N, CA and C of each residue as an Amber inpcrd file, in Angstrom:
protein
   696
  -1.3230000  -9.7450000  20.1190000  -1.2360000 -11.3340000  20.3890000
  -2.3560000 -12.2750000  19.4480000  -1.8540000 -13.2450000  19.1600000
  -2.5380000 -14.3610000  18.4610000  -3.6460000 -14.7670000  19.2030000
  -3.2380000 -15.0940000  20.6400000  -4.4410000 -15.4560000  21.6330000
  -5.2690000 -14.4940000  21.8680000  -6.5500000 -14.7870000  21.8080000
  -7.5570000 -13.6700000  22.1410000  -8.4900000 -14.2400000  23.2050000
  -8.2750000 -15.1720000  24.1230000  -9.1730000 -15.6990000  24.9670000
  -8.2200000 -15.7350000  26.1480000  -9.0170000 -15.5970000  27.2730000
  -8.2790000 -15.5280000  28.6980000  -9.4000000 -15.9490000  29.9900000
  -8.7940000 -16.5090000  30.8250000  -9.3060000 -16.6870000  32.2900000
  -8.6630000 -16.0800000  33.3020000  -9.5470000 -15.4290000  34.2470000
  -9.4290000 -14.7420000  35.2830000  -9.5920000 -15.6460000  36.6360000
  -8.6930000 -16.0070000  37.5090000  -9.1800000 -16.7430000  38.6060000
  -9.7920000 -15.9450000  39.5640000 -10.8640000 -16.2430000  39.7980000
 -11.7040000 -15.1320000  40.8170000 -12.6190000 -15.8410000  41.6290000
 -12.2770000 -17.2280000  41.9300000 -13.1660000 -17.9390000  43.0020000
 -13.0560000 -18.2890000  44.3880000 -11.6660000 -17.8620000  44.5880000
 -11.1420000 -18.2890000  46.0900000 -11.6320000 -17.4970000  47.3180000
 -11.6210000 -18.1970000  48.3800000 -12.2160000 -17.3390000  49.8060000
 -11.2910000 -15.9870000  49.9230000  -9.9500000 -16.1540000  49.5920000
  -8.9990000 -15.0500000  50.1740000  -8.8880000 -15.0760000  51.6700000
  -8.8020000 -16.3470000  52.2330000  -8.8630000 -16.5570000  53.8460000
  -7.4040000 -15.8250000  54.2830000  -6.5790000 -15.7520000  53.4790000
  -5.2350000 -14.9120000  54.0990000  -5.4600000 -13.1870000  54.1750000
  -6.4640000 -13.0950000  53.4520000  -6.7580000 -11.5920000  53.4330000
  -7.9230000 -10.9930000  54.2630000  -8.3210000 -11.9970000  55.4610000
  -9.4790000 -11.5940000  56.1850000  -8.8670000 -10.6580000  57.1810000
  -9.6200000  -9.7840000  57.8120000 -11.1660000  -9.7910000  57.8110000
 -11.8090000  -9.1780000  56.5970000 -10.9330000  -8.3520000  55.6920000
 -11.6940000  -7.6190000  54.4710000 -12.1580000  -8.5100000  53.5670000
 -11.9580000  -9.8400000  53.3430000 -12.7270000 -10.9970000  52.3400000
 -13.9150000 -11.4060000  53.0970000 -14.1730000 -11.0230000  54.2410000
 -15.5300000 -11.4920000  54.5720000 -16.8160000 -10.8320000  53.9960000
 -16.4640000  -9.5610000  53.6490000 -17.5720000  -8.7540000  52.9810000
 -17.2890000  -8.4990000  51.4730000 -16.0010000  -8.4690000  51.1160000
 -15.3310000  -8.3470000  49.7220000 -14.7600000  -9.3600000  48.9340000
 -14.9620000  -9.7650000  47.7900000 -14.3040000 -10.8080000  47.3250000
 -12.9000000 -10.5300000  47.0020000 -12.0460000 -11.1600000  46.9930000
 -10.5980000 -10.7320000  46.9990000 -10.3040000 -10.0530000  45.6660000
 -10.8680000 -10.5450000  44.3880000 -10.7260000  -9.5500000  43.1550000
 -11.2260000  -8.2120000  43.1270000 -12.2610000  -8.1100000  44.3370000
 -12.6390000  -6.7480000  44.2810000 -11.9850000  -5.5040000  45.3590000
 -10.6230000  -6.2970000  45.8170000 -10.0750000  -5.5480000  46.7190000
  -9.1970000  -4.3970000  45.9050000  -9.0780000  -3.1650000  46.4740000
  -8.5110000  -2.0940000  45.6860000  -7.0490000  -1.9530000  46.0320000
  -6.2880000  -1.7160000  45.1900000  -4.7010000  -1.2880000  45.3240000
  -4.5870000   0.1490000  44.5850000  -4.3630000   1.0320000  45.3310000
  -4.2960000   2.5470000  44.5770000  -5.6530000   2.9810000  44.1220000
  -6.6430000   2.4120000  44.7960000  -7.8550000   2.9950000  43.9460000
  -8.5020000   2.1750000  43.0800000  -7.7670000   1.3040000  42.2520000
  -8.2140000   0.2910000  41.3860000  -8.4660000  -1.1540000  41.9790000
  -9.5680000  -1.8820000  41.5250000  -9.6730000  -3.4110000  41.8610000
  -8.5910000  -4.1170000  41.3920000  -8.3900000  -5.5170000  41.9480000
  -7.5780000  -6.0970000  41.2630000  -8.2030000  -6.7500000  40.1340000
  -9.4220000  -6.9980000  40.1910000 -10.1140000  -7.5510000  38.9240000
  -9.9480000  -6.3470000  37.6650000 -10.2270000  -5.2890000  37.7870000
 -10.4790000  -4.4920000  36.9150000  -8.9200000  -4.2130000  36.5210000
  -7.7200000  -4.1620000  37.2420000  -6.4610000  -3.8760000  36.8340000
  -6.1020000  -5.0510000  35.8180000  -6.4580000  -6.3760000  36.0300000
  -6.2280000  -7.4280000  35.3540000  -6.9810000  -7.3720000  34.0570000
  -8.3580000  -7.0140000  34.1160000  -8.9810000  -6.7690000  32.6430000
  -8.5160000  -5.9080000  31.9460000  -8.0540000  -4.8400000  32.4740000
  -7.3750000  -3.7380000  31.5160000  -6.1280000  -4.2180000  31.0450000
  -5.4380000  -4.9590000  31.7600000  -4.1920000  -5.4740000  31.2270000
  -4.3960000  -6.5450000  29.9780000  -5.2820000  -7.2900000  30.2060000
  -5.6720000  -8.3080000  29.1560000  -6.3700000  -7.6130000  27.7760000
  -6.9830000  -6.5070000  27.9130000  -7.4540000  -5.6900000  26.9390000
  -6.2090000  -4.9260000  26.2590000  -5.4610000  -4.5140000  27.0440000
  -4.1060000  -3.8980000  26.2240000  -3.4590000  -4.9140000  25.4100000
  -3.5070000  -6.3150000  25.6920000  -2.8910000  -7.1660000  24.9600000
  -3.5730000  -7.4850000  23.8290000  -4.7450000  -7.1960000  23.7460000
  -5.7250000  -7.5430000  22.7410000  -6.6260000  -8.8110000  22.8330000
  -6.7820000  -9.1900000  24.0280000  -7.6810000 -10.2680000  24.6100000
  -9.1270000  -9.7230000  24.2520000  -9.8930000 -10.6230000  23.4740000
 -11.4020000  -9.9060000  23.2870000 -12.4730000 -10.7110000  24.0560000
 -12.0430000 -11.7940000  24.6180000 -13.1650000 -12.6490000  25.3880000
 -12.3980000 -13.0130000  26.6960000 -13.0370000 -12.6070000  27.7840000
 -12.5060000 -13.0830000  29.3140000 -13.5590000 -13.8060000  29.9410000
 -13.1910000 -14.9770000  30.6060000 -14.0120000 -15.5200000  31.4600000
 -13.3870000 -15.5500000  32.9050000 -14.4050000 -15.1790000  33.6260000
 -13.8870000 -15.1210000  35.1570000 -14.5910000 -15.9880000  35.9930000
 -13.8550000 -16.9870000  36.7580000 -14.5700000 -18.0290000  37.3560000
 -14.8450000 -17.4220000  38.7720000 -15.9600000 -17.6890000  39.5580000
 -16.4010000 -17.2010000  40.7450000 -16.9180000 -18.1760000  41.7090000
 -16.9480000 -17.8820000  42.9580000 -17.7310000 -18.8030000  43.8920000
 -17.9210000 -18.0110000  45.1750000 -16.8150000 -17.5960000  45.8430000
 -17.0810000 -16.5160000  47.0930000 -17.6420000 -15.3300000  46.7950000
 -18.8870000 -14.9490000  47.3670000 -19.0740000 -13.4890000  47.0020000
 -19.5950000 -13.3950000  45.4550000 -20.0780000 -14.4370000  44.7500000
 -19.7690000 -14.2380000  43.3110000 -20.9140000 -13.3490000  42.7180000
 -21.8450000 -12.9370000  43.4910000 -22.8920000 -11.9450000  43.1440000
 -22.3200000 -10.6610000  43.0760000 -21.5360000 -10.3660000  43.9070000
 -20.7500000  -9.0350000  43.7700000 -19.9090000  -8.8410000  42.5600000
 -19.0510000  -9.7740000  42.1590000 -18.1060000  -9.9090000  40.9610000
 -19.2420000  -9.7950000  39.7410000 -20.3720000 -10.4880000  39.6640000
 -21.2550000 -10.0910000  38.7850000 -21.6370000  -8.9220000  38.6090000
 -22.2660000  -8.2030000  39.6050000 -22.8080000  -6.9490000  39.6290000
 -21.6300000  -5.9320000  39.2450000 -20.4880000  -6.1750000  39.4230000
 -19.2860000  -5.0480000  39.1780000 -18.9720000  -4.9700000  37.7930000
 -18.9160000  -6.5620000  37.0560000 -18.8350000  -6.6460000  35.7550000
 -19.7940000  -5.7720000  34.9540000 -20.9660000  -5.9180000  35.3800000
 -22.1190000  -5.4350000  34.5070000 -22.1500000  -3.8950000  34.5850000
 -21.8190000  -3.4530000  36.0580000 -21.6250000  -1.7500000  35.9810000
 -20.6700000  -1.1090000  35.2140000 -19.4140000  -1.6740000  35.1370000
 -18.3270000  -1.3200000  34.4650000 -18.3810000  -1.5130000  32.8260000
 -19.0180000  -2.1710000  32.2770000 -19.2060000  -2.3630000  30.9090000
 -17.7320000  -2.4330000  30.1180000 -17.1680000  -3.4710000  30.4510000
 -15.5870000  -3.3510000  29.9880000 -15.8230000  -3.6770000  28.4960000
 -14.4600000  -3.3340000  27.7000000 -14.4690000  -3.4660000  26.3810000
 -14.5830000  -4.8320000  25.8800000 -13.6600000  -5.8340000  26.4350000
 -13.8840000  -7.3260000  26.1800000 -14.8820000  -7.8270000  26.5530000
 -15.3000000  -8.8310000  25.6200000 -16.3500000  -9.8590000  26.1230000
 -16.2850000 -10.3030000  27.4370000 -17.0320000 -10.3830000  28.3880000
 -16.6120000 -11.2160000  29.7870000 -17.9720000 -11.8020000  30.1330000
 -17.6730000 -12.9320000  30.5290000 -18.4620000 -14.0870000  31.1940000
 -17.8740000 -14.2640000  32.6020000 -19.1650000 -14.4340000  33.3860000
 -18.7380000 -14.8690000  34.8130000 -19.2670000 -16.1110000  35.0370000
 -18.3120000 -17.2710000  35.2750000 -18.7300000 -18.4720000  35.4800000
 -18.7620000 -18.8780000  37.0720000 -19.8010000 -19.0980000  37.6360000
 -20.2750000 -19.5000000  38.9790000 -20.1320000 -20.8350000  39.3470000
 -19.0740000 -21.2620000  40.2410000 -18.7630000 -22.4590000  40.8270000
 -19.8620000 -22.8400000  41.7870000 -20.8550000 -23.4110000  41.5170000
 -21.9390000 -23.8120000  42.5280000 -21.6060000 -24.7640000  43.4550000
 -22.3310000 -24.6260000  44.6400000 -21.9230000 -25.6790000  45.6590000
 -20.2520000 -25.7210000  46.0230000 -19.5460000 -26.8550000  45.7560000
 -18.1240000 -26.9190000  46.1280000 -17.4620000 -26.0640000  45.2970000
 -16.2870000 -25.3490000  45.9430000 -15.3730000 -24.5550000  45.1860000
 -14.5160000 -25.5470000  44.2800000 -14.1910000 -25.3550000  42.9960000
 -13.2870000 -26.4290000  42.4130000 -12.0340000 -26.4500000  42.2290000
 -11.3850000 -25.2690000  42.9950000  -9.6480000 -25.1470000  43.1840000
  -9.3690000 -24.6630000  41.7580000  -8.0380000 -24.6410000  41.7490000
  -7.4740000 -24.0170000  40.5790000  -7.5800000 -24.9550000  39.4080000
  -7.1990000 -26.2890000  39.3060000  -7.4230000 -27.0900000  38.0780000
  -8.7890000 -27.0970000  37.7530000  -9.8210000 -27.5230000  38.6360000
 -10.9970000 -27.7860000  38.2400000 -11.8070000 -26.4720000  37.8370000
 -11.5940000 -25.3680000  38.3830000 -12.0570000 -24.1490000  38.0980000
 -11.5000000 -23.7550000  36.6000000 -10.3800000 -23.9490000  36.2610000
  -9.8340000 -23.5030000  34.8310000 -10.4930000 -24.5130000  34.0920000
 -10.7270000 -25.7130000  34.2150000 -11.4130000 -26.6820000  33.3130000
 -12.7530000 -26.4980000  33.1590000 -13.3370000 -26.1720000  33.9410000
 -14.8510000 -25.6000000  34.0450000 -14.9690000 -24.5410000  33.4400000
 -14.3490000 -23.5000000  33.7990000 -14.4570000 -22.0060000  32.9470000
 -14.0210000 -21.9960000  31.5390000 -13.3070000 -22.9000000  31.0620000
 -12.7740000 -23.1310000  29.7350000 -13.4560000 -23.6850000  28.9920000
 -14.5520000 -24.1940000  29.3820000 -15.6760000 -25.0470000  28.4900000
 -15.9330000 -24.1610000  27.2770000 -16.0120000 -22.8410000  27.2380000
 -16.6180000 -22.1730000  26.1100000 -15.4660000 -21.8620000  24.9190000
 -14.4500000 -22.1550000  25.4190000 -13.1750000 -21.9180000  24.4280000
 -12.9670000 -23.1920000  23.5160000 -13.5980000 -24.5140000  24.1590000
 -13.1940000 -25.6390000  23.3320000 -11.9070000 -25.9630000  23.0360000
 -11.4040000 -25.8510000  21.8750000  -9.8690000 -26.3570000  21.6750000
  -9.0370000 -24.8970000  21.2930000  -9.6880000 -23.8680000  21.6130000
  -8.6830000 -22.6040000  21.6770000  -7.8400000 -22.6190000  22.7430000
  -6.4740000 -22.0310000  22.3610000  -5.6590000 -21.6170000  23.2940000
  -5.9940000 -20.3690000  23.9230000  -5.8690000 -20.4240000  25.3970000
  -5.9480000 -19.1220000  26.2710000  -4.9080000 -18.9530000  27.2560000
  -4.9070000 -17.6280000  27.8480000  -4.3130000 -17.2260000  28.7840000
  -5.0220000 -17.3450000  30.2630000  -4.1090000 -17.8230000  31.2600000
  -4.9500000 -17.8970000  32.4120000  -3.9730000 -16.8170000  33.2950000
  -4.7860000 -15.9940000  34.1150000  -4.2960000 -14.7950000  34.7970000
  -4.6980000 -14.6290000  36.1280000  -3.7550000 -14.9260000  37.2660000
  -4.1420000 -14.5700000  38.7210000  -4.0960000 -13.0000000  38.7280000
  -5.4260000 -12.7060000  39.2510000  -5.4980000 -11.3520000  39.6650000
  -4.7590000 -10.7430000  40.7330000  -4.4080000 -11.5090000  41.7650000
  -3.5950000 -11.1130000  43.1470000  -2.2430000 -10.5600000  42.6400000
  -1.7670000 -10.6970000  41.4030000  -0.6260000 -10.0570000  40.9150000
  -0.7760000  -8.6060000  40.3520000   0.1070000  -7.7710000  40.5840000
  -0.4320000  -6.4730000  40.2380000   0.2070000  -6.2150000  38.7730000
  -0.6260000  -6.6210000  37.6030000  -0.0980000  -6.7520000  36.2900000
   0.0760000  -5.1400000  35.6820000   0.9880000  -4.7350000  34.9290000
   1.2490000  -3.4220000  34.7360000   1.7860000  -3.6230000  33.2410000
   1.7690000  -2.3010000  32.5700000   2.3340000  -2.3120000  31.0240000
   3.7640000  -2.9490000  30.9200000   4.6220000  -2.9750000  31.7570000
   5.8380000  -3.7290000  31.6830000   5.8190000  -5.0690000  31.4370000
   4.6720000  -5.7240000  31.6270000   4.4770000  -7.0950000  31.4830000
   4.3670000  -7.5050000  29.9360000   3.6040000  -6.3640000  29.4360000
   3.4700000  -6.9680000  28.1260000   4.2020000  -7.5540000  27.1070000
   5.5950000  -7.1040000  27.1910000   6.3860000  -7.7040000  26.2500000
   6.7280000  -9.3450000  26.7400000   6.7170000  -9.4690000  27.9850000
   6.8250000 -10.7120000  28.6220000   5.8130000 -11.7920000  28.2410000
   4.5750000 -11.0720000  28.4160000   3.4600000 -12.1440000  27.8410000
   3.5400000 -12.5740000  26.5500000   4.1520000 -11.4770000  25.6340000
   4.1330000 -11.6840000  24.0960000   5.2130000 -12.7170000  24.1190000
   6.1910000 -12.9510000  24.7790000   7.4650000 -13.6740000  24.6970000
   6.8320000 -15.0310000  25.1180000   5.9950000 -15.1680000  26.1790000
   5.3200000 -16.3160000  26.4170000   4.5150000 -17.0180000  25.5280000
   3.7290000 -16.2060000  24.7520000   3.0930000 -16.7840000  23.5240000
   3.8230000 -17.1860000  22.4760000   4.9370000 -16.7080000  22.1790000
   5.9300000 -16.7740000  21.1300000   6.3510000 -18.2540000  21.5660000
   6.8420000 -18.4770000  22.9620000   7.4680000 -19.7310000  23.4230000
   6.4300000 -20.7380000  23.1940000   5.1870000 -20.4440000  23.2770000
   4.0130000 -21.6060000  23.4680000   3.9270000 -21.9290000  21.7270000
   3.9760000 -20.9950000  21.0740000   3.8830000 -21.4550000  19.6010000
   5.0310000 -22.0250000  18.8960000   6.2780000 -21.9710000  19.4250000
   7.5720000 -22.6430000  19.1630000   7.6050000 -24.0840000  19.3580000
   6.9970000 -24.3900000  20.7040000   7.0600000 -25.5980000  21.1880000
   5.8350000 -26.5940000  21.3630000   4.8310000 -25.6470000  20.8710000
   3.3310000 -26.3510000  20.7860000   2.9740000 -26.7470000  22.3880000
   3.6250000 -26.5250000  23.4540000   3.5400000 -26.9130000  24.6760000
   3.1330000 -25.6840000  25.6540000   2.6140000 -25.9590000  26.6720000
   2.2510000 -24.9620000  27.7710000   3.3490000 -24.1490000  28.3600000
   3.1380000 -22.9770000  28.6210000   4.2040000 -21.9740000  29.0670000
   3.5190000 -21.1430000  30.4670000   4.5290000 -20.9460000  31.1490000
   4.2670000 -19.9670000  32.6390000   5.2570000 -18.9910000  32.5090000
   4.8630000 -17.7700000  33.0350000   5.7540000 -16.7580000  33.2900000
   6.2930000 -17.0740000  34.8510000   7.4170000 -17.1300000  34.8700000
   8.3870000 -17.0780000  36.2770000   9.1390000 -15.8370000  36.6820000
   9.3930000 -15.7690000  37.9170000  10.0850000 -14.5420000  38.4260000
  11.3420000 -15.2270000  39.5340000  12.6090000 -14.5170000  39.3850000
  13.6110000 -15.0940000  40.2000000  12.7470000 -14.5830000  41.7430000
  13.1570000 -15.3750000  42.8390000  12.7720000 -14.9230000  44.0560000
  13.0730000 -13.7790000  44.7440000  14.5660000 -13.2400000  44.1040000
  14.8810000 -11.8230000  44.6520000  14.0150000 -10.8380000  44.0060000
  13.3990000 -10.8150000  43.2430000  12.5390000 -10.0070000  42.5420000
  11.0130000  -9.8350000  43.1330000  10.8610000 -10.3950000  44.3170000
   9.6210000 -10.2640000  44.9460000   9.6050000  -9.3910000  46.1110000
   8.6080000  -8.5500000  46.0560000   8.4940000  -7.8280000  47.2780000
   8.1850000  -8.2360000  48.3860000   7.3600000  -9.4590000  48.1990000
   7.1550000 -10.3590000  49.5080000   8.1100000 -11.3410000  49.5010000
   8.9840000 -11.2680000  50.6120000   9.9570000 -12.3210000  50.9940000
   9.6640000 -13.7590000  51.2320000   8.3250000 -13.8790000  51.5380000
   8.0340000 -15.1180000  52.2030000   7.9720000 -16.2640000  51.3010000
   7.8670000 -16.0510000  49.8730000   7.8740000 -17.1040000  48.8640000
   8.9760000 -17.9290000  48.9080000   8.7630000 -19.3730000  48.9030000
   9.9140000 -20.2440000  48.9200000  10.4620000 -20.5490000  47.4690000
   9.6110000 -20.3290000  46.6050000  10.0470000 -20.8900000  45.3850000
   9.3440000 -21.9910000  44.6890000   8.9120000 -22.2150000  43.4340000
   7.9260000 -23.0900000  42.8720000   8.8640000 -23.9470000  41.8950000
   9.7080000 -23.2220000  41.2570000  10.0810000 -24.1440000  40.0860000
  11.5040000 -23.7290000  39.7160000  12.4390000 -24.4740000  38.8830000
  13.7290000 -24.3430000  38.2250000  13.3340000 -24.2560000  36.7250000
  14.2470000 -23.6810000  36.0990000  14.4130000 -23.9690000  34.8370000
  15.6310000 -24.2980000  34.1210000  15.7920000 -25.3020000  33.1310000
  16.7740000 -25.6840000  32.6720000  17.2730000 -24.8560000  31.1420000
  18.2650000 -25.1550000  30.5640000  18.8820000 -24.6180000  29.4630000
  17.8340000 -24.6010000  28.3370000  17.0420000 -25.4100000  28.2220000
  16.0870000 -25.8200000  27.0560000  14.5860000 -25.1040000  27.3180000
  14.7340000 -24.1840000  28.5710000  13.4750000 -23.5280000  28.9840000
  12.3850000 -24.7050000  29.5290000  12.9020000 -25.8940000  29.7830000
  11.8890000 -26.5160000  30.4090000  11.6900000 -26.2910000  31.9500000
  10.4280000 -26.4240000  32.5950000  10.3620000 -26.1000000  34.1450000
  10.5590000 -27.6050000  34.6730000  11.2890000 -27.4010000  35.8390000
  11.4160000 -28.5060000  36.8480000  11.2010000 -28.1220000  38.3000000
  10.7970000 -29.0900000  38.8560000  10.4330000 -28.8100000  40.4180000
  11.6020000 -29.4800000  40.9390000  12.5930000 -28.8180000  41.9070000
  13.6230000 -29.4000000  42.4760000  13.5840000 -29.2770000  43.9940000
  14.8500000 -29.6710000  44.8450000  14.4640000 -29.2800000  46.2690000
  14.8180000 -27.9790000  46.5800000  15.7650000 -27.2400000  45.7550000
  15.6750000 -25.8600000  45.9870000  15.3390000 -24.8670000  44.6950000
  14.1120000 -24.3070000  44.7640000  13.6460000 -23.8310000  43.5010000
  13.7010000 -22.3330000  43.4980000  14.4060000 -21.7300000  42.4370000
  14.6950000 -20.4090000  42.4900000  13.7140000 -19.3470000  41.8280000
  12.6750000 -20.0280000  41.2480000  11.7990000 -19.1340000  40.7060000
  10.4090000 -19.3810000  41.2790000   9.6060000 -18.0070000  41.2590000
   7.9020000 -18.1200000  41.7580000   7.1910000 -18.2400000  40.5350000
   6.1440000 -18.7300000  40.6250000   5.2920000 -18.6010000  39.5370000
   4.4320000 -17.1750000  39.4960000   4.2830000 -16.3120000  38.5670000
   3.7270000 -15.1160000  38.7280000   2.2990000 -15.2150000  38.7070000
   1.8160000 -16.1590000  38.0310000   0.3720000 -16.1430000  38.0210000
  -0.2080000 -16.0460000  36.5970000   0.7450000 -16.1050000  35.4590000
   0.3120000 -15.9460000  34.1940000   0.8890000 -17.3470000  33.6030000
  -0.2390000 -17.9680000  32.6130000   0.1210000 -19.3400000  32.0050000
  -0.5870000 -19.2690000  30.7100000  -0.0370000 -19.9430000  29.7030000
  -0.8150000 -20.2390000  28.4380000  -0.8070000 -21.7940000  28.4220000
  -2.1450000 -22.0410000  28.2490000  -2.5420000 -23.3640000  28.0340000
  -3.5910000 -23.7140000  27.0200000  -4.0330000 -24.9500000  26.8620000
  -5.5270000 -25.3010000  26.2110000  -5.8630000 -26.4680000  27.0450000
  -7.3030000 -27.0040000  26.7290000  -7.9210000 -27.8370000  27.4910000
  -7.1370000 -29.2100000  27.0490000  -6.4410000 -29.5330000  26.2150000
  -5.5940000 -30.6750000  25.7220000  -5.0370000 -31.0220000  27.2930000
  -4.4040000 -30.1340000  28.1280000  -3.6150000 -30.2080000  29.2470000
  -4.3430000 -31.4170000  30.2820000  -5.5800000 -31.1900000  30.2300000
  -6.4780000 -31.9440000  31.2820000  -6.9040000 -33.3620000  30.9340000
  -6.4540000 -33.5930000  29.5720000  -6.5590000 -34.8410000  29.1470000
  -7.9310000 -35.5480000  29.6140000  -8.0270000 -36.5340000  30.3920000
  -9.0840000 -37.1800000  30.6060000  -9.8910000 -37.1260000  31.9660000
  -9.3790000 -35.7120000  32.5530000  -9.7690000 -35.2790000  34.0800000
 -11.2960000 -34.7530000  33.7450000 -11.9180000 -35.1210000  34.9730000
 -13.2950000 -34.4400000  34.8670000 -13.3230000 -33.3890000  35.7670000
 -14.4810000 -32.6470000  35.5490000 -14.7650000 -31.2680000  36.3240000
 -15.1490000 -31.6450000  37.8110000 -14.1390000 -31.5770000  38.6680000
 -14.2780000 -31.5260000  40.1970000 -13.1590000 -30.6600000  40.7800000
 -13.1140000 -30.8680000  42.0910000 -12.0720000 -30.1800000  42.7620000
 -10.7940000 -30.7130000  42.9680000  -9.7080000 -29.9500000  41.8060000
  -8.4570000 -30.4180000  42.1490000  -7.4370000 -29.2330000  41.7260000
  -6.1470000 -29.3890000  42.1560000  -5.3070000 -28.1770000  42.0480000
  -4.7920000 -28.3260000  40.6440000  -4.5690000 -27.2080000  40.2160000
  -3.5820000 -27.0490000  38.6690000  -2.1270000 -27.8380000  38.9790000
  -1.4890000 -27.9900000  40.0830000  -0.4000000 -28.5520000  40.3450000
  -0.3920000 -29.8160000  39.9300000  -1.2310000 -30.6520000  39.9280000
  -1.3610000 -31.6530000  39.2580000  -1.2210000 -31.9040000  38.0420000
  -1.6840000 -30.9980000  37.2370000  -1.6350000 -30.9350000  35.8210000
   0.0820000 -30.4580000  35.5790000   0.3650000 -29.7350000  36.2470000
   1.8000000 -29.1680000  35.9700000   2.6830000 -30.3610000  36.3110000
   2.6950000 -31.0830000  37.5120000   3.4220000 -32.1300000  37.7200000
   3.3990000 -33.1250000  36.6840000   2.2140000 -33.4020000  35.9400000
   2.2330000 -34.4720000  34.8070000   3.0680000 -33.6350000  33.7200000
   2.9430000 -32.6390000  33.3720000   3.7020000 -31.9350000  32.2800000
   5.0450000 -31.9390000  32.4460000   5.3450000 -31.7240000  33.5980000
   6.6660000 -31.7160000  33.9750000   7.7250000 -32.9410000  33.8790000
   6.8740000 -34.0320000  34.2430000   7.1770000 -35.4280000  34.2640000
   7.4350000 -35.8960000  32.5810000   6.5200000 -35.2300000  31.6890000
   6.8540000 -35.5160000  30.3930000   7.7130000 -34.3900000  29.6550000
   8.0490000 -33.4340000  30.4160000   9.0890000 -32.4280000  29.7780000
   8.2760000 -31.4650000  28.9320000   7.0740000 -31.1730000  29.2650000
   6.1080000 -30.6110000  28.4720000   5.7400000 -29.2120000  28.9610000
   6.3520000 -28.5790000  29.9530000   6.1600000 -27.4650000  30.5840000
   7.1480000 -26.4550000  30.3890000   7.0470000 -25.5130000  29.7960000
   8.0120000 -24.5130000  29.4800000   8.1330000 -23.1620000  29.9600000
   9.2010000 -22.3010000  30.4630000   8.7590000 -20.9370000  31.0660000
   9.6880000 -19.9470000  30.4400000   9.0160000 -18.7970000  30.9010000
  10.0370000 -17.4510000  30.5550000  10.1300000 -16.7170000  31.5880000
  11.2880000 -16.3180000  31.8180000  11.5660000 -15.3100000  33.0990000
  11.2920000 -14.0930000  32.9440000  10.6860000 -13.5770000  34.2020000
  10.1850000 -12.1700000  34.2200000  11.3610000 -11.3470000  34.8230000
  11.3300000  -9.9300000  34.3510000  12.4730000  -9.2260000  34.8940000
  11.7690000  -8.0570000  35.5460000  10.5020000  -8.1660000  35.8130000
   9.6630000  -7.2830000  36.5710000   9.8440000  -7.2810000  38.1830000
   9.7430000  -6.3720000  38.9970000   9.7510000  -6.5040000  40.2900000
   8.2250000  -7.1390000  40.6310000   8.2550000  -8.1870000  41.3930000
   6.8780000  -9.0610000  41.5250000   6.1480000  -8.4720000  42.7910000
   5.1860000  -7.8080000  42.4720000   3.8440000  -7.5690000  43.4700000
   2.7750000  -8.3180000  43.4700000   2.6690000  -9.1550000  44.4550000
   1.5380000 -10.2370000  44.6620000   0.9890000  -9.8770000  45.9710000
  -0.5260000  -9.8070000  45.8900000  -1.0790000  -9.6110000  47.0700000
  -1.3870000 -11.2220000  47.8860000  -0.4940000 -11.3820000  48.5550000
  -0.4350000 -12.6130000  49.1740000  -1.3830000 -12.7130000  50.6190000
  -1.3950000 -11.7720000  51.1290000  -1.9730000 -11.5580000  52.7610000
  -2.3090000 -10.2350000  52.9720000  -3.1090000 -10.1220000  54.2570000
  -3.4810000  -8.8140000  54.3380000  -2.2770000  -7.7910000  54.9190000
  -1.1210000  -8.4060000  55.3650000  -0.0250000  -7.5190000  55.8310000
   0.5450000  -6.9140000  54.7270000   0.6510000  -7.5370000  53.7510000
   1.3090000  -7.2670000  52.2630000   0.3470000  -6.2160000  51.5600000
  -0.8770000  -6.6100000  51.6390000  -1.6360000  -5.8210000  50.9270000
  -1.7960000  -4.3840000  51.4900000  -1.7130000  -4.1330000  52.9450000
  -1.6600000  -2.8170000  53.4620000  -0.1990000  -2.0280000  53.3180000
   0.9790000  -3.0170000  53.2040000   1.9220000  -2.1960000  52.7290000
   1.9410000  -1.6970000  51.4750000   1.4790000  -2.5250000  50.3240000
   1.6090000  -2.3650000  49.1320000   0.5010000  -1.3630000  48.6920000
  -0.4670000  -0.9730000  49.5880000  -1.4780000  -0.0540000  49.1380000
  -0.9790000   1.3430000  49.6250000   0.1690000   1.4240000  50.3170000
   0.6110000   2.7540000  50.6880000   1.9540000   2.8930000  49.6900000
   2.2730000   2.0580000  48.9010000   3.6720000   2.1490000  47.9480000
   3.1300000   2.3420000  46.5490000   3.8890000   3.2650000  45.8690000
   3.4460000   3.6950000  44.6610000   3.9860000   2.4790000  43.9820000
   3.2550000   1.6950000  42.8220000   3.7640000   0.8000000  42.1030000
   3.7180000   1.5720000  40.6930000   4.8290000   1.1330000  39.9050000
   4.9860000   1.6390000  38.4980000   4.5090000   0.5220000  37.7380000
């Protein structure tokens, strides 16, 4: 891949995962013996990413300690959100300061990223460079193991992302953006959805459809089920 920078979102409280997340930050929860964070780092490494930033807040010392002990191959920085949590939008804007004008991949570690996603992330990158616009990986609702998702987006014939009353696709947790999408926004607590809405309004957000079975750790009940299931 041409893109060599990535952010892993690791600051959330993991409230839907309680009681386990009272003592363990959600990125350090294990599925089939490996933490969600390590799985995401290994996946990014397989894509050729050489610099990863992890934003953190809840139990951030545990995440810092974990990264130091593992000595991963890519360069990794843990950025701590002190005081108030910055939410997804503010968190990405704050964590990406080191990337300056570089394009980067943002990954949600709650999704179980595997080798089958590699081709799809490369398609995502190709689409980004074709349009010079932000891109995100979507999956049809019927591909989700967790059937509680209502759908986030639709896609038109030009691969432009839409928000409508009946949305057929779920956001997988992978997107390619740059700091340009934030325009004049300041580092404070806000959702990345606000940025997406602006992009959609201007027809500047594009999507790629994933064909993989979508495994996402949405809550404690799903976590327990997936931990007993063999995921390819």
